[in-house]
C-alpha positions in Angstrom: -0.1 0.4 0.1 1.8 3.4 -0.7 1.0 6.0 1.8 -0.3 9.4 0.6 2.5 11.8 0.2 1.8 13.9 3.3 1.9 11.1 5.7 4.4 11.4 8.5 6.1 7.7 9.6 7.3 8.3 13.4 10.1 6.0 14.3 10.3 4.9 18.0 11.6 2.1 19.9 9.5 0.2 22.9 10.8 -1.1 26.1 8.4 -3.6 27.9 8.6 -5.1 31.5 8.0 -8.5 32.4 7.2 -9.4 35.8 5.9 -12.3 38.0 2.0 -12.6 38.4 0.4 -11.9 41.3 -2.7 -14.3 41.3 -2.9 -18.2 40.3 -4.6 -16.9 37.2 -1.7 -14.8 36.0 2.0 -16.8 35.8 3.4 -12.9 34.3 2.3 -9.6 33.7 3.5 -7.4 31.1 3.8 -3.7 30.5 5.0 -1.0 28.1 7.5 1.2 30.3 9.0 3.5 27.8 9.4 4.6 24.2 12.7 5.6 22.8 12.9 8.5 20.2 16.4 6.6 18.7 15.9 3.0 18.8 19.1 1.0 19.9 20.4 -1.4 16.6 19.2 -4.3 18.7 17.2 -7.5 17.8 13.4 -7.3 18.9 12.9 -8.9 22.4 16.6 -8.5 23.3 16.8 -8.8 27.4 18.4 -5.5 28.6 18.3 -6.1 32.3 16.9 -8.8 34.7 16.5 -8.8 38.9 14.1 -9.9 41.3 12.1 -11.5 38.5 11.4 -8.7 36.6 12.7 -8.5 33.1 13.1 -5.1 31.0 13.3 -6.1 27.2 14.0 -3.8 24.4 10.6 -5.0 22.5 11.7 -3.8 19.0 11.1 -1.0 16.5 8.0 0.5 15.0 6.5 3.3 13.5 3.7 5.9 14.6 1.4 6.9 11.5 0.2 10.7 11.1 -2.3 10.3 8.5 -3.6 13.9 6.7 -7.4 12.0 7.2 -6.8 12.1 11.1 -5.9 15.2 12.1 -9.1 15.9 14.0 -8.3 12.7 16.4 -4.7 14.2 17.0 -5.9 17.3 17.9 -8.1 16.0 20.6 -5.3 13.8 21.8 -2.9 16.6 21.9 -5.2 19.0 23.3 -6.6 17.0 26.0 -5.3 17.0 29.5 -3.0 14.0 29.4 -1.7 13.5 25.6 -1.4 9.9 25.1 0.8 7.5 23.1 -0.7 3.7 22.7 1.5 0.9 22.5 0.0 -2.9 21.8 1.7 -5.9 22.7 0.2 -9.2 21.3 0.6 -12.5 22.8 2.4 -15.3 20.7 3.6 -18.6 21.5 7.4 -17.8 20.1 9.7 -16.6 23.6 9.5 -14.2 24.9 5.4 -14.5 24.5 5.0 -11.3 23.3 5.2 -9.4 20.0 5.0 -5.7 19.1 1.9 -5.0 17.3 2.0 -1.4 17.1 2.0 2.2 18.3 -0.1 4.9 17.7 -1.4 8.7 18.7 -4.7 8.4 17.2 -7.4 7.7 19.8 -9.9 6.4 16.9 -7.6 3.7 16.0 -7.0 2.8 19.3 -10.8 2.6 19.7 -10.8 0.2 16.9 -8.1 -2.1 18.2 -9.7 -2.4 22.1 -12.4 -4.4 20.6 -10.7 -6.8 18.6 -9.2 -9.4 21.1 -7.0 -9.7 24.2 -4.3 -7.6 23.1 -2.3 -5.5 25.7 -3.0 -2.1 25.0 -0.8 0.3 27.2 -1.5 3.9 27.5 1.9 6.2 28.0 2.1 9.6 28.7 3.1 11.4 25.1 6.9 12.0 25.3 7.8 15.9 24.4 9.7 15.2 21.5 6.5 13.2 20.0 4.3 15.7 20.9 5.9 18.6 19.2 6.0 16.3 16.1 2.3 15.3 15.9 1.8 19.3 17.1 3.3 20.6 14.3 1.9 17.9 12.1 -1.7 19.1 13.1 -0.7 23.0 12.7 0.2 22.0 9.1 -3.0 19.8 8.0 -5.8 20.0 10.2 -8.9 21.8 8.4 -12.0 22.2 10.6 -14.8 20.3 9.2 -18.6 21.4 9.8 -21.1 18.6 11.5 -23.3 17.2 8.8 -26.6 15.9 10.2 -29.0 13.9 7.9 -32.7 15.1 7.8 -35.5 12.6 8.1 -38.5 13.4 5.9 -41.7 12.2 6.0 -42.0 8.1 6.8 -38.4 7.1 5.8 -35.0 8.6 5.6 -33.2 11.2 2.9 -32.0 8.5 0.4 -35.9 7.1 0.1 -37.4 10.7 -0.3 -34.8 11.5 -2.4 -35.3 8.3 -5.2 -38.9 8.8 -4.4 -38.6 12.7 -6.2 -36.3 11.4 -9.0 -38.8 9.1 -10.3 
């Protein structure tokens, strides 16, 4: 698939932690702990540190995609009380048990992903360097769009009425 010329790809690295579970139903618990502006030149799921049953991994590199058609969602995010970045990890059979699936700053995309299954979605405060990029992208590409409300006329919706008028 070819990107729109104004689409912006923002690379980042992800750090994730695995720690022992605290219940009989969860042997381990995963969480995303940070994102890096400059990802290290390491393979995904490289163990960085291990102590007291906790393990810190470089989960891998991914990209945040900024699309010109999504600036309304991006604008709402950066204007919120806590601008966020969401990172999605997906359970896999291969060691260490998780895969880096995606990162996004688009709350609409988060809503779509949230209803799709058992992925682990972590919300992190948007780092200042990413906030500046998103803010500049929105300033350059955002266009206010009016609210369009469909009108019902008579017993049917506007499409039915229009077809009757054309006949």
